[in-house]
All heavy atoms as a GROMACS GRO file, in nm:
protein
  632
    1MET      N    1  -0.690  -0.214   0.859
    1MET     CA    2  -0.620  -0.119   0.776
    1MET      C    3  -0.497  -0.068   0.851
    1MET      O    4  -0.509  -0.017   0.962
    1MET     CB    5  -0.716  -0.005   0.743
    1MET     CG    6  -0.649   0.124   0.704
    1MET     SD    7  -0.766   0.251   0.666
    1MET     CE    8  -0.727   0.266   0.496
    2PRO      N    9  -0.376  -0.082   0.796
    2PRO     CA   10  -0.257  -0.031   0.864
    2PRO      C   11  -0.242   0.118   0.844
    2PRO      O   12  -0.285   0.174   0.744
    2PRO     CB   13  -0.142  -0.106   0.799
    2PRO     CG   14  -0.192  -0.142   0.665
    2PRO     CD   15  -0.342  -0.156   0.676
    3ASN      N   16  -0.179   0.181   0.943
    3ASN     CA   17  -0.153   0.325   0.938
    3ASN      C   18  -0.010   0.344   0.991
    3ASN      O   19   0.021   0.295   1.097
    3ASN     CB   20  -0.255   0.397   1.024
    3ASN     CG   21  -0.235   0.547   1.025
    3ASN    OD1   22  -0.183   0.604   0.931
    3ASN    ND2   23  -0.275   0.612   1.132
    4TYR      N   24   0.075   0.417   0.919
    4TYR     CA   25   0.213   0.436   0.959
    4TYR      C   26   0.225   0.566   1.039
    4TYR      O   27   0.188   0.671   0.993
    4TYR     CB   28   0.306   0.441   0.840
    4TYR     CG   29   0.447   0.476   0.879
    4TYR    CD1   30   0.528   0.383   0.943
    4TYR    CD2   31   0.497   0.604   0.855
    4TYR    CE1   32   0.656   0.415   0.980
    4TYR    CE2   33   0.626   0.636   0.893
    4TYR     CZ   34   0.705   0.541   0.955
    4TYR     OH   35   0.832   0.572   0.993
    5ILE      N   36   0.279   0.554   1.160
    5ILE     CA   37   0.298   0.674   1.244
    5ILE      C   38   0.433   0.662   1.312
    5ILE      O   39   0.454   0.573   1.394
    5ILE     CB   40   0.187   0.686   1.349
    5ILE    CG1   41   0.053   0.697   1.281
    5ILE    CG2   42   0.217   0.800   1.443
    5ILE    CD1   43  -0.056   0.763   1.354
    6GLY      N   44   0.528   0.748   1.278
    6GLY     CA   45   0.655   0.765   1.346
    6GLY      C   46   0.729   0.641   1.390
    6GLY      O   47   0.754   0.625   1.508
    7GLY      N   48   0.768   0.552   1.298
    7GLY     CA   49   0.845   0.438   1.335
    7GLY      C   50   0.766   0.314   1.369
    7GLY      O   51   0.823   0.212   1.410
    8SER      N   52   0.636   0.320   1.356
    8SER     CA   53   0.558   0.202   1.384
    8SER      C   54   0.438   0.197   1.288
    8SER      O   55   0.401   0.297   1.227
    8SER     CB   56   0.507   0.203   1.528
    8SER     OG   57   0.422   0.314   1.552
    9ILE      N   58   0.381   0.078   1.275
    9ILE     CA   59   0.261   0.059   1.196
    9ILE      C   60   0.148   0.027   1.293
    9ILE      O   61   0.160  -0.061   1.376
    9ILE     CB   62   0.276  -0.056   1.095
    9ILE    CG1   63   0.389  -0.025   0.997
    9ILE    CG2   64   0.146  -0.080   1.020
    9ILE    CD1   65   0.423  -0.141   0.907
   10GLN      N   66   0.039   0.100   1.282
   10GLN     CA   67  -0.079   0.072   1.363
   10GLN      C   68  -0.181   0.000   1.276
   10GLN      O   69  -0.212   0.044   1.167
   10GLN     CB   70  -0.141   0.201   1.417
   10GLN     CG   71  -0.056   0.270   1.520
   10GLN     CD   72  -0.127   0.392   1.575
   10GLN    OE1   73  -0.212   0.450   1.514
   10GLN    NE2   74  -0.086   0.430   1.695
   11PHE      N   75  -0.234  -0.110   1.328
   11PHE     CA   76  -0.342  -0.182   1.262
   11PHE      C   77  -0.472  -0.135   1.325
   11PHE      O   78  -0.491  -0.148   1.446
   11PHE     CB   79  -0.326  -0.333   1.280
   11PHE     CG   80  -0.206  -0.385   1.205
   11PHE    CD1   81  -0.080  -0.388   1.264
   11PHE    CD2   82  -0.219  -0.432   1.076
   11PHE    CE1   83   0.030  -0.435   1.197
   11PHE    CE2   84  -0.108  -0.479   1.006
   11PHE     CZ   85   0.017  -0.480   1.067
   12VAL      N   86  -0.557  -0.074   1.245
   12VAL     CA   87  -0.677  -0.010   1.292
   12VAL      C   88  -0.799  -0.084   1.237
   12VAL      O   89  -0.806  -0.115   1.116
   12VAL     CB   90  -0.681   0.138   1.245
   12VAL    CG1   91  -0.806   0.207   1.293
   12VAL    CG2   92  -0.556   0.212   1.291
   13GLY      N   93  -0.895  -0.115   1.326
   13GLY     CA   94  -1.016  -0.184   1.286
   13GLY      C   95  -1.111  -0.089   1.216
   13GLY      O   96  -1.092   0.034   1.211
   14MET      N   97  -1.217  -0.144   1.159
   14MET     CA   98  -1.317  -0.065   1.087
   14MET      C   99  -1.384   0.037   1.182
   14MET      O  100  -1.440   0.135   1.137
   14MET     CB  101  -1.422  -0.158   1.026
   14MET     CG  102  -1.365  -0.246   0.916
   14MET     SD  103  -1.294  -0.154   0.777
   14MET     CE  104  -1.442  -0.092   0.704
   15ASP      N  105  -1.381   0.009   1.311
   15ASP     CA  106  -1.440   0.101   1.407
   15ASP      C  107  -1.345   0.214   1.447
   15ASP      O  108  -1.380   0.300   1.529
   15ASP     CB  109  -1.482   0.025   1.534
   15ASP     CG  110  -1.367  -0.044   1.604
   15ASP    OD1  111  -1.251  -0.034   1.559
   15ASP    OD2  112  -1.394  -0.112   1.706
   16GLY      N  113  -1.223   0.215   1.390
   16GLY     CA  114  -1.126   0.322   1.418
   16GLY      C  115  -1.037   0.297   1.537
   16GLY      O  116  -0.949   0.376   1.568
   17ARG      N  117  -1.056   0.185   1.606
   17ARG     CA  118  -0.973   0.154   1.722
   17ARG      C  119  -0.846   0.079   1.683
   17ARG      O  120  -0.847  -0.005   1.595
   17ARG     CB  121  -1.051   0.067   1.821
   17ARG     CG  122  -1.167   0.139   1.882
   17ARG     CD  123  -1.239   0.049   1.980
   17ARG     NE  124  -1.360   0.114   2.023
   17ARG     CZ  125  -1.410   0.097   2.142
   17ARG    NH1  126  -1.352   0.017   2.229
   17ARG    NH2  127  -1.520   0.160   2.176
   18VAL      N  128  -0.735   0.117   1.749
   18VAL     CA  129  -0.608   0.054   1.721
   18VAL      C  130  -0.611  -0.088   1.776
   18VAL      O  131  -0.640  -0.110   1.895
   18VAL     CB  132  -0.490   0.132   1.783
   18VAL    CG1  133  -0.358   0.060   1.765
   18VAL    CG2  134  -0.483   0.271   1.721
   19ARG      N  135  -0.586  -0.188   1.690
   19ARG     CA  136  -0.585  -0.328   1.730
   19ARG      C  137  -0.446  -0.376   1.770
   19ARG      O  138  -0.431  -0.458   1.859
   19ARG     CB  139  -0.633  -0.415   1.616
   19ARG     CG  140  -0.771  -0.380   1.565
   19ARG     CD  141  -0.876  -0.419   1.667
   19ARG     NE  142  -1.006  -0.401   1.607
   19ARG     CZ  143  -1.112  -0.359   1.673
   19ARG    NH1  144  -1.101  -0.325   1.799
   19ARG    NH2  145  -1.228  -0.346   1.614
   20ARG      N  146  -0.345  -0.324   1.704
   20ARG     CA  147  -0.206  -0.365   1.730
   20ARG      C  148  -0.114  -0.258   1.677
   20ARG      O  149  -0.143  -0.192   1.578
   20ARG     CB  150  -0.180  -0.497   1.657
   20ARG     CG  151  -0.040  -0.548   1.673
   20ARG     CD  152  -0.010  -0.678   1.596
   20ARG     NE  153  -0.123  -0.764   1.574
   20ARG     CZ  154  -0.162  -0.808   1.454
   20ARG    NH1  155  -0.098  -0.775   1.347
   20ARG    NH2  156  -0.266  -0.884   1.443
   21THR      N  157   0.002  -0.243   1.743
   21THR     CA  158   0.106  -0.152   1.696
   21THR      C  159   0.233  -0.233   1.681
   21THR      O  160   0.272  -0.306   1.772
   21THR     CB  161   0.128  -0.035   1.793
   21THR    OG1  162   0.007   0.039   1.805
   21THR    CG2  163   0.238   0.057   1.746
   22VAL      N  164   0.299  -0.221   1.566
   22VAL     CA  165   0.424  -0.290   1.536
   22VAL      C  166   0.533  -0.185   1.520
   22VAL      O  167   0.520  -0.095   1.436
   22VAL     CB  168   0.411  -0.376   1.408
   22VAL    CG1  169   0.546  -0.433   1.367
   22VAL    CG2  170   0.306  -0.484   1.427
   23THR      N  171   0.638  -0.194   1.600
   23THR     CA  172   0.752  -0.104   1.589
   23THR      C  173   0.850  -0.154   1.486
   23THR      O  174   0.886  -0.272   1.483
   23THR     CB  175   0.822  -0.087   1.725
   23THR    OG1  176   0.727  -0.040   1.822
   23THR    CG2  177   0.936   0.008   1.717
   24LEU      N  178   0.890  -0.066   1.394
   24LEU     CA  179   0.983  -0.102   1.288
   24LEU      C  180   1.126  -0.072   1.331
   24LEU      O  181   1.152   0.029   1.399
   24LEU     CB  182   0.949  -0.025   1.161
   24LEU     CG  183   0.811  -0.049   1.104
   24LEU    CD1  184   0.784   0.046   0.991
   24LEU    CD2  185   0.796  -0.193   1.059
   25GLN      N  186   1.219  -0.157   1.288
   25GLN     CA  187   1.361  -0.131   1.316
   25GLN      C  188   1.415  -0.030   1.218
   25GLN      O  189   1.357  -0.009   1.112
   25GLN     CB  190   1.438  -0.262   1.307
   25GLN     CG  191   1.442  -0.323   1.170
   25GLN     CD  192   1.506  -0.459   1.165
   25GLN    OE1  193   1.520  -0.524   1.264
   25GLN    NE2  194   1.543  -0.505   1.047
   26GLY      N  195   1.522   0.036   1.254
   26GLY     CA  196   1.584   0.134   1.163
   26GLY      C  197   1.518   0.269   1.177
   26GLY      O  198   1.422   0.291   1.249
   27ALA      N  199   1.575   0.366   1.105
   27ALA     CA  200   1.529   0.503   1.108
   27ALA      C  201   1.440   0.531   0.986
   27ALA      O  202   1.492   0.570   0.882
   27ALA     CB  203   1.646   0.600   1.112
   28HIS      N  204   1.312   0.512   0.999
   28HIS     CA  205   1.220   0.533   0.889
   28HIS      C  206   1.169   0.676   0.895
   28HIS      O  207   1.128   0.726   0.997
   28HIS     CB  208   1.101   0.439   0.901
   28HIS     CG  209   1.139   0.295   0.895
   28HIS    ND1  210   1.163   0.229   0.779
   28HIS    CD2  211   1.161   0.207   0.995
   28HIS    CE1  212   1.196   0.103   0.806
   28HIS    NE2  213   1.196   0.088   0.936
   29TRP      N  214   1.170   0.741   0.782
   29TRP     CA  215   1.111   0.874   0.771
   29TRP      C  216   0.969   0.863   0.724
   29TRP      O  217   0.880   0.928   0.777
   29TRP     CB  218   1.194   0.959   0.677
   29TRP     CG  219   1.139   1.096   0.653
   29TRP    CD1  220   1.132   1.196   0.742
   29TRP    CD2  221   1.077   1.142   0.534
   29TRP    NE1  222   1.071   1.306   0.686
   29TRP    CE2  223   1.037   1.274   0.556
   29TRP    CE3  224   1.055   1.085   0.407
   29TRP    CZ2  225   0.974   1.351   0.459
   29TRP    CZ3  226   0.994   1.162   0.312
   29TRP    CH2  227   0.955   1.293   0.339
   30SER      N  228   0.946   0.779   0.624
   30SER     CA  229   0.808   0.759   0.576
   30SER      C  230   0.796   0.626   0.507
   30SER      O  231   0.895   0.564   0.468
   30SER     CB  232   0.770   0.870   0.479
   30SER     OG  233   0.844   0.858   0.358
   31ILE      N  234   0.672   0.580   0.494
   31ILE     CA  235   0.644   0.458   0.419
   31ILE      C  236   0.566   0.500   0.295
   31ILE      O  237   0.465   0.569   0.303
   31ILE     CB  238   0.561   0.358   0.501
   31ILE    CG1  239   0.648   0.300   0.611
   31ILE    CG2  240   0.505   0.247   0.413
   31ILE    CD1  241   0.578   0.198   0.698
   32GLY      N  242   0.620   0.461   0.178
   32GLY     CA  243   0.559   0.499   0.052
   32GLY      C  244   0.458   0.397   0.002
   32GLY      O  245   0.366   0.431  -0.074
   33ASP      N  246   0.470   0.273   0.050
   33ASP     CA  247   0.377   0.168   0.005
   33ASP      C  248   0.381   0.055   0.104
   33ASP      O  249   0.482   0.028   0.166
   33ASP     CB  250   0.422   0.118  -0.136
   33ASP     CG  251   0.311   0.049  -0.212
   33ASP    OD1  252   0.197   0.046  -0.164
   33ASP    OD2  253   0.338  -0.003  -0.320
   34ILE      N  254   0.268  -0.013   0.120
   34ILE     CA  255   0.258  -0.128   0.207
   34ILE      C  256   0.156  -0.224   0.149
   34ILE      O  257   0.056  -0.182   0.089
   34ILE     CB  258   0.219  -0.085   0.352
   34ILE    CG1  259   0.230  -0.203   0.448
   34ILE    CG2  260   0.085  -0.018   0.355
   34ILE    CD1  261   0.221  -0.164   0.593
   35ASP      N  262   0.184  -0.354   0.160
   35ASP     CA  263   0.091  -0.455   0.110
   35ASP      C  264   0.103  -0.578   0.198
   35ASP      O  265   0.206  -0.603   0.260
   35ASP     CB  266   0.125  -0.489  -0.035
   35ASP     CG  267   0.010  -0.552  -0.109
   35ASP    OD1  268  -0.101  -0.565  -0.052
   35ASP    OD2  269   0.028  -0.592  -0.225
   36TRP      N  270  -0.004  -0.658   0.202
   36TRP     CA  271  -0.007  -0.782   0.279
   36TRP      C  272  -0.036  -0.897   0.185
   36TRP      O  273  -0.127  -0.884   0.102
   36TRP     CB  274  -0.114  -0.774   0.387
   36TRP     CG  275  -0.134  -0.904   0.460
   36TRP    CD1  276  -0.050  -0.958   0.552
   36TRP    CD2  277  -0.243  -0.994   0.448
   36TRP    NE1  278  -0.101  -1.079   0.596
   36TRP    CE2  279  -0.220  -1.102   0.531
   36TRP    CE3  280  -0.360  -0.993   0.368
   36TRP    CZ2  281  -0.307  -1.209   0.544
   36TRP    CZ3  282  -0.447  -1.100   0.381
   36TRP    CH2  283  -0.421  -1.206   0.467
   37SER      N  284   0.036  -1.005   0.198
   37SER     CA  285   0.016  -1.124   0.117
   37SER      C  286  -0.060  -1.230   0.195
   37SER      O  287  -0.009  -1.280   0.295
   37SER     CB  288   0.149  -1.181   0.070
   37SER     OG  289   0.129  -1.307   0.011
   38PRO      N  290  -0.180  -1.267   0.152
   38PRO     CA  291  -0.248  -1.376   0.221
   38PRO      C  292  -0.180  -1.511   0.194
   38PRO      O  293  -0.201  -1.604   0.272
   38PRO     CB  294  -0.388  -1.372   0.158
   38PRO     CG  295  -0.370  -1.305   0.027
   38PRO     CD  296  -0.258  -1.211   0.042
   39PHE      N  297  -0.096  -1.520   0.091
   39PHE     CA  298  -0.027  -1.643   0.058
   39PHE      C  299   0.077  -1.679   0.166
   39PHE      O  300   0.081  -1.791   0.217
   39PHE     CB  301   0.040  -1.635  -0.078
   39PHE     CG  302   0.118  -1.757  -0.116
   39PHE    CD1  303   0.055  -1.873  -0.151
   39PHE    CD2  304   0.257  -1.754  -0.112
   39PHE    CE1  305   0.126  -1.987  -0.184
   39PHE    CE2  306   0.330  -1.867  -0.147
   39PHE     CZ  307   0.265  -1.982  -0.183
   40ASN      N  308   0.164  -1.582   0.203
   40ASN     CA  309   0.267  -1.610   0.303
   40ASN      C  310   0.248  -1.535   0.432
   40ASN      O  311   0.325  -1.551   0.526
   40ASN     CB  312   0.408  -1.587   0.245
   40ASN     CG  313   0.429  -1.443   0.206
   40ASN    OD1  314   0.358  -1.353   0.244
   40ASN    ND2  315   0.533  -1.420   0.126
   41GLY      N  316   0.147  -1.448   0.441
   41GLY     CA  317   0.118  -1.376   0.563
   41GLY      C  318   0.211  -1.259   0.593
   41GLY      O  319   0.204  -1.203   0.700
   42LEU      N  320   0.299  -1.223   0.499
   42LEU     CA  321   0.395  -1.118   0.525
   42LEU      C  322   0.345  -0.982   0.476
   42LEU      O  323   0.270  -0.973   0.379
   42LEU     CB  324   0.527  -1.147   0.452
   42LEU     CG  325   0.610  -1.262   0.501
   42LEU    CD1  326   0.728  -1.286   0.409
   42LEU    CD2  327   0.658  -1.238   0.644
   43LEU      N  328   0.390  -0.879   0.547
   43LEU     CA  329   0.372  -0.742   0.499
   43LEU      C  330   0.497  -0.709   0.419
   43LEU      O  331   0.608  -0.746   0.457
   43LEU     CB  332   0.365  -0.644   0.615
   43LEU     CG  333   0.245  -0.653   0.706
   43LEU    CD1  334   0.264  -0.564   0.829
   43LEU    CD2  335   0.117  -0.615   0.633
   44THR      N  336   0.480  -0.641   0.308
   44THR     CA  337   0.591  -0.588   0.230
   44THR      C  338   0.575  -0.436   0.230
   44THR      O  339   0.464  -0.388   0.203
   44THR     CB  340   0.592  -0.640   0.086
   44THR    OG1  341   0.599  -0.784   0.090
   44THR    CG2  342   0.709  -0.585   0.007
   45LEU      N  343   0.679  -0.363   0.264
   45LEU     CA  344   0.667  -0.219   0.267
   45LEU      C  345   0.791  -0.156   0.206
   45LEU      O  346   0.899  -0.213   0.203
   45LEU     CB  347   0.642  -0.168   0.408
   45LEU     CG  348   0.741  -0.201   0.516
   45LEU    CD1  349   0.830  -0.082   0.544
   45LEU    CD2  350   0.668  -0.239   0.641
   46VAL      N  351   0.770  -0.036   0.153
   46VAL     CA  352   0.879   0.046   0.100
   46VAL      C  353   0.888   0.168   0.188
   46VAL      O  354   0.787   0.240   0.206
   46VAL     CB  355   0.853   0.087  -0.044
   46VAL    CG1  356   0.963   0.179  -0.097
   46VAL    CG2  357   0.838  -0.035  -0.135
   47SER      N  358   1.003   0.192   0.246
   47SER     CA  359   1.024   0.308   0.332
   47SER      C  360   1.139   0.391   0.282
   47SER      O  361   1.222   0.346   0.204
   47SER     CB  362   1.049   0.264   0.476
   47SER     OG  363   1.176   0.202   0.488
   48SER      N  364   1.140   0.515   0.324
   48SER     CA  365   1.256   0.600   0.296
   48SER      C  366   1.307   0.652   0.431
   48SER      O  367   1.232   0.663   0.528
   48SER     CB  368   1.221   0.715   0.205
   48SER     OG  369   1.121   0.795   0.261
   49ASP      N  370   1.439   0.682   0.435
   49ASP     CA  371   1.498   0.730   0.559
   49ASP      C  372   1.543   0.874   0.544
   49ASP      O  373   1.521   0.938   0.443
   49ASP     CB  374   1.612   0.639   0.606
   49ASP     CG  375   1.729   0.632   0.508
   49ASP    OD1  376   1.743   0.722   0.423
   49ASP    OD2  377   1.808   0.536   0.516
   50TYR      N  378   1.608   0.924   0.647
   50TYR     CA  379   1.649   1.066   0.649
   50TYR      C  380   1.762   1.095   0.552
   50TYR      O  381   1.789   1.209   0.522
   50TYR     CB  382   1.687   1.106   0.790
   50TYR     CG  383   1.568   1.104   0.885
   50TYR    CD1  384   1.554   1.004   0.976
   50TYR    CD2  385   1.470   1.203   0.876
   50TYR    CE1  386   1.444   1.000   1.062
   50TYR    CE2  387   1.358   1.199   0.960
   50TYR     CZ  388   1.348   1.100   1.054
   50TYR     OH  389   1.239   1.095   1.136
   51GLN      N  390   1.830   0.991   0.502
   51GLN     CA  391   1.934   1.007   0.400
   51GLN      C  392   1.881   0.986   0.259
   51GLN      O  393   1.956   0.972   0.164
   51GLN     CB  394   2.052   0.911   0.426
   51GLN     CG  395   2.133   0.946   0.547
   51GLN     CD  396   2.064   0.906   0.678
   51GLN    OE1  397   1.997   0.803   0.684
   51GLN    NE2  398   2.079   0.987   0.780
   52HIS      N  399   1.748   0.982   0.244
   52HIS     CA  400   1.680   0.967   0.114
   52HIS      C  401   1.709   0.833   0.049
   52HIS      O  402   1.702   0.820  -0.073
   52HIS     CB  403   1.714   1.082   0.019
   52HIS     CG  404   1.686   1.215   0.077
   52HIS    ND1  405   1.560   1.265   0.099
   52HIS    CD2  406   1.770   1.310   0.126
   52HIS    CE1  407   1.567   1.384   0.156
   52HIS    NE2  408   1.693   1.414   0.173
   53ARG      N  409   1.736   0.731   0.131
   53ARG     CA  410   1.748   0.593   0.079
   53ARG      C  411   1.613   0.528   0.087
   53ARG      O  412   1.539   0.546   0.184
   53ARG     CB  413   1.850   0.514   0.162
   53ARG     CG  414   1.990   0.567   0.150
   53ARG     CD  415   2.083   0.487   0.236
   53ARG     NE  416   2.039   0.509   0.375
   53ARG     CZ  417   2.125   0.520   0.478
   53ARG    NH1  418   2.252   0.505   0.460
   53ARG    NH2  419   2.080   0.541   0.598
   54HIS      N  420   1.579   0.449  -0.013
   54HIS     CA  421   1.453   0.377  -0.019
   54HIS      C  422   1.482   0.229   0.005
   54HIS      O  423   1.577   0.174  -0.052
   54HIS     CB  424   1.387   0.396  -0.156
   54HIS     CG  425   1.354   0.540  -0.182
   54HIS    ND1  426   1.234   0.594  -0.152
   54HIS    CD2  427   1.430   0.638  -0.234
   54HIS    CE1  428   1.234   0.722  -0.186
   54HIS    NE2  429   1.354   0.752  -0.236
   55THR      N  430   1.403   0.167   0.089
   55THR     CA  431   1.426   0.029   0.128
   55THR      C  432   1.299  -0.052   0.117
   55THR      O  433   1.192  -0.006   0.156
   55THR     CB  434   1.480   0.023   0.274
   55THR    OG1  435   1.595   0.102   0.284
   55THR    CG2  436   1.513  -0.119   0.313
   56ILE      N  437   1.311  -0.175   0.064
   56ILE     CA  438   1.201  -0.271   0.062
   56ILE      C  439   1.223  -0.364   0.180
   56ILE      O  440   1.331  -0.422   0.196
   56ILE     CB  441   1.196  -0.348  -0.069
   56ILE    CG1  442   1.174  -0.252  -0.186
   56ILE    CG2  443   1.087  -0.455  -0.066
   56ILE    CD1  444   1.184  -0.319  -0.325
   57TRP      N  445   1.118  -0.382   0.259
   57TRP     CA  446   1.123  -0.468   0.378
   57TRP      C  447   1.010  -0.573   0.371
   57TRP      O  448   0.906  -0.548   0.311
   57TRP     CB  449   1.092  -0.387   0.504
   57TRP     CG  450   1.187  -0.278   0.540
   57TRP    CD1  451   1.191  -0.151   0.488
   57TRP    CD2  452   1.294  -0.287   0.633
   57TRP    NE1  453   1.293  -0.081   0.546
   57TRP    CE2  454   1.357  -0.162   0.637
   57TRP    CE3  455   1.339  -0.389   0.716
   57TRP    CZ2  456   1.465  -0.136   0.719
   57TRP    CZ3  457   1.449  -0.361   0.799
   57TRP    CH2  458   1.509  -0.237   0.799
   58THR      N  459   1.032  -0.685   0.438
   58THR     CA  460   0.923  -0.777   0.468
   58THR      C  461   0.920  -0.790   0.619
   58THR      O  462   1.024  -0.783   0.687
   58THR     CB  463   0.939  -0.916   0.403
   58THR    OG1  464   1.060  -0.975   0.447
   58THR    CG2  465   0.933  -0.906   0.253
   59VAL      N  466   0.801  -0.812   0.674
   59VAL     CA  467   0.784  -0.826   0.817
   59VAL      C  468   0.656  -0.903   0.844
   59VAL      O  469   0.557  -0.892   0.769
   59VAL     CB  470   0.780  -0.685   0.886
   59VAL    CG1  471   0.666  -0.600   0.832
   59VAL    CG2  472   0.773  -0.698   1.038
   60HIS      N  473   0.655  -0.985   0.947
   60HIS     CA  474   0.534  -1.054   0.988
   60HIS      C  475   0.442  -0.952   1.054
   60HIS      O  476   0.489  -0.854   1.115
   60HIS     CB  477   0.564  -1.168   1.085
   60HIS     CG  478   0.629  -1.285   1.019
   60HIS    ND1  479   0.557  -1.382   0.955
   60HIS    CD2  480   0.760  -1.319   1.004
   60HIS    CE1  481   0.639  -1.473   0.904
   60HIS    NE2  482   0.764  -1.436   0.932
   61PRO      N  483   0.310  -0.970   1.046
   61PRO     CA  484   0.218  -0.871   1.104
   61PRO      C  485   0.235  -0.850   1.256
   61PRO      O  486   0.196  -0.747   1.307
   61PRO     CB  487   0.081  -0.931   1.074
   61PRO     CG  488   0.101  -1.010   0.949
   61PRO     CD  489   0.241  -1.068   0.964
   62ASP      N  490   0.298  -0.945   1.325
   62ASP     CA  491   0.324  -0.926   1.468
   62ASP      C  492   0.454  -0.849   1.493
   62ASP      O  493   0.492  -0.826   1.607
   62ASP     CB  494   0.327  -1.059   1.541
   62ASP     CG  495   0.444  -1.150   1.500
   62ASP    OD1  496   0.525  -1.110   1.415
   62ASP    OD2  497   0.452  -1.262   1.556
   63GLY      N  498   0.525  -0.809   1.385
   63GLY     CA  499   0.650  -0.733   1.399
   63GLY      C  500   0.776  -0.816   1.397
   63GLY      O  501   0.886  -0.762   1.391
   64SER      N  502   0.762  -0.947   1.396
   64SER     CA  503   0.878  -1.033   1.400
   64SER      C  504   0.939  -1.048   1.260
   64SER      O  505   0.875  -1.021   1.159
   64SER     CB  506   0.843  -1.171   1.456
   64SER     OG  507   0.753  -1.239   1.370
   65ASP      N  508   1.063  -1.093   1.259
   65ASP     CA  509   1.136  -1.128   1.136
   65ASP      C  510   1.138  -1.015   1.034
   65ASP      O  511   1.101  -1.035   0.917
   65ASP     CB  512   1.077  -1.256   1.077
   65ASP     CG  513   1.174  -1.327   0.981
   65ASP    OD1  514   1.297  -1.302   0.995
   65ASP    OD2  515   1.130  -1.406   0.898
   66GLN      N  516   1.177  -0.897   1.076
   66GLN     CA  517   1.190  -0.783   0.986
   66GLN      C  518   1.312  -0.800   0.899
   66GLN      O  519   1.422  -0.811   0.951
   66GLN     CB  520   1.196  -0.652   1.064
   66GLN     CG  521   1.071  -0.625   1.142
   66GLN     CD  522   1.074  -0.494   1.218
   66GLN    OE1  523   1.141  -0.399   1.178
   66GLN    NE2  524   1.001  -0.488   1.327
   67ARG      N  525   1.292  -0.804   0.769
   67ARG     CA  526   1.404  -0.825   0.675
   67ARG      C  527   1.414  -0.715   0.574
   67ARG      O  528   1.316  -0.682   0.507
   67ARG     CB  529   1.384  -0.958   0.603
   67ARG     CG  530   1.396  -1.075   0.695
   67ARG     CD  531   1.376  -1.204   0.617
   67ARG     NE  532   1.370  -1.315   0.712
   67ARG     CZ  533   1.435  -1.426   0.695
   67ARG    NH1  534   1.509  -1.445   0.589
   67ARG    NH2  535   1.425  -1.522   0.783
   68ARG      N  536   1.532  -0.660   0.560
   68ARG     CA  537   1.563  -0.559   0.459
   68ARG      C  538   1.602  -0.634   0.332
   68ARG      O  539   1.696  -0.709   0.331
   68ARG     CB  540   1.678  -0.473   0.508
   68ARG     CG  541   1.718  -0.364   0.412
   68ARG     CD  542   1.842  -0.291   0.460
   68ARG     NE  543   1.854  -0.293   0.603
   68ARG     CZ  544   1.877  -0.187   0.678
   68ARG    NH1  545   1.894  -0.068   0.622
   68ARG    NH2  546   1.889  -0.196   0.808
   69LEU      N  547   1.528  -0.614   0.224
   69LEU     CA  548   1.553  -0.684   0.100
   69LEU      C  549   1.639  -0.605   0.004
   69LEU      O  550   1.723  -0.661  -0.066
   69LEU     CB  551   1.422  -0.720   0.030
   69LEU     CG  552   1.322  -0.806   0.110
   69LEU    CD1  553   1.199  -0.831   0.029
   69LEU    CD2  554   1.388  -0.936   0.153
   70LEU      N  555   1.620  -0.473   0.001
   70LEU     CA  556   1.690  -0.387  -0.094
   70LEU      C  557   1.693  -0.246  -0.043
   70LEU      O  558   1.593  -0.196   0.005
   70LEU     CB  559   1.617  -0.392  -0.229
   70LEU     CG  560   1.665  -0.296  -0.339
   70LEU    CD1  561   1.796  -0.344  -0.397
   70LEU    CD2  562   1.561  -0.281  -0.445
   71THR      N  563   1.808  -0.180  -0.054
   71THR     CA  564   1.820  -0.036  -0.023
   71THR      C  565   1.884   0.032  -0.142
   71THR      O  566   1.982  -0.016  -0.200
   71THR     CB  567   1.906  -0.013   0.102
   71THR    OG1  568   1.843  -0.079   0.213
   71THR    CG2  569   1.919   0.134   0.134
   72HIS      N  570   1.825   0.145  -0.182
   72HIS     CA  571   1.874   0.215  -0.301
   72HIS      C  572   1.843   0.364  -0.285
   72HIS      O  573   1.748   0.403  -0.218
   72HIS     CB  574   1.800   0.161  -0.424
   72HIS     CG  575   1.874   0.187  -0.552
   72HIS    ND1  576   1.863   0.306  -0.619
   72HIS    CD2  577   1.957   0.110  -0.623
   72HIS    CE1  578   1.937   0.300  -0.728
   72HIS    NE2  579   1.994   0.181  -0.733
   73HIS      N  580   1.925   0.449  -0.348
   73HIS     CA  581   1.904   0.593  -0.341
   73HIS      C  582   1.791   0.639  -0.435
   73HIS      O  583   1.734   0.744  -0.415
   73HIS     CB  584   2.033   0.671  -0.371
   73HIS     CG  585   2.126   0.670  -0.254
   73HIS    ND1  586   2.107   0.750  -0.144
   73HIS    CD2  587   2.238   0.598  -0.227
   73HIS    CE1  588   2.204   0.729  -0.056
   73HIS    NE2  589   2.283   0.636  -0.106
   74ALA      N  590   1.758   0.559  -0.536
   74ALA     CA  591   1.648   0.592  -0.626
   74ALA      C  592   1.518   0.539  -0.567
   74ALA      O  593   1.516   0.442  -0.488
   74ALA     CB  594   1.672   0.532  -0.764
   75ASP      N  595   1.408   0.597  -0.606
   75ASP     CA  596   1.277   0.552  -0.560
   75ASP      C  597   1.251   0.410  -0.610
   75ASP      O  598   1.268   0.383  -0.728
   75ASP     CB  599   1.169   0.649  -0.614
   75ASP     CG  600   1.031   0.621  -0.557
   75ASP    OD1  601   1.015   0.524  -0.481
   75ASP    OD2  602   0.940   0.700  -0.588
   76VAL      N  603   1.212   0.321  -0.521
   76VAL     CA  604   1.188   0.181  -0.558
   76VAL      C  605   1.038   0.147  -0.557
   76VAL      O  606   1.001   0.033  -0.568
   76VAL     CB  607   1.264   0.083  -0.465
   76VAL    CG1  608   1.414   0.096  -0.486
   76VAL    CG2  609   1.226   0.101  -0.320
   77ASN      N  610   0.953   0.249  -0.550
   77ASN     CA  611   0.809   0.228  -0.552
   77ASN      C  612   0.758   0.188  -0.689
   77ASN      O  613   0.646   0.139  -0.701
   77ASN     CB  614   0.732   0.356  -0.507
   77ASN     CG  615   0.726   0.368  -0.360
   77ASN    OD1  616   0.703   0.268  -0.289
   77ASN    ND2  617   0.745   0.486  -0.309
   78GLY      N  618   0.833   0.215  -0.794
   78GLY     CA  619   0.791   0.181  -0.929
   78GLY      C  620   0.688   0.273  -0.987
   78GLY      O  621   0.615   0.242  -1.077
   79ARG      N  622   0.685   0.395  -0.934
   79ARG     CA  623   0.589   0.494  -0.984
   79ARG      C  624   0.661   0.598  -1.064
   79ARG      O  625   0.770   0.626  -1.054
   79ARG     CB  626   0.520   0.564  -0.869
   79ARG     CG  627   0.435   0.466  -0.792
   79ARG     CD  628   0.366   0.536  -0.681
   79ARG     NE  629   0.312   0.436  -0.593
   79ARG     CZ  630   0.278   0.456  -0.470
   79ARG    NH1  631   0.292   0.573  -0.416
   79ARG    NH2  632   0.231   0.360  -0.394
   0.00000   0.00000   0.00000
């Protein structure tokens, strides 16, 4: 289960122990949504920054290949 804490994502096991921490690029204020695809192995996340911009990212679970797909001032969570 991933947990977002101050610029990084922590992967936590069922026992509550941190298994891995991935540092995200850019200035993230919060993550509104996160999902993992078993098809391509990528995490997709929606974050917002201190300027209230919302961004959709993809990233490999090891933190590599972080890609910004879309940035917008409106909420992109679809809620």
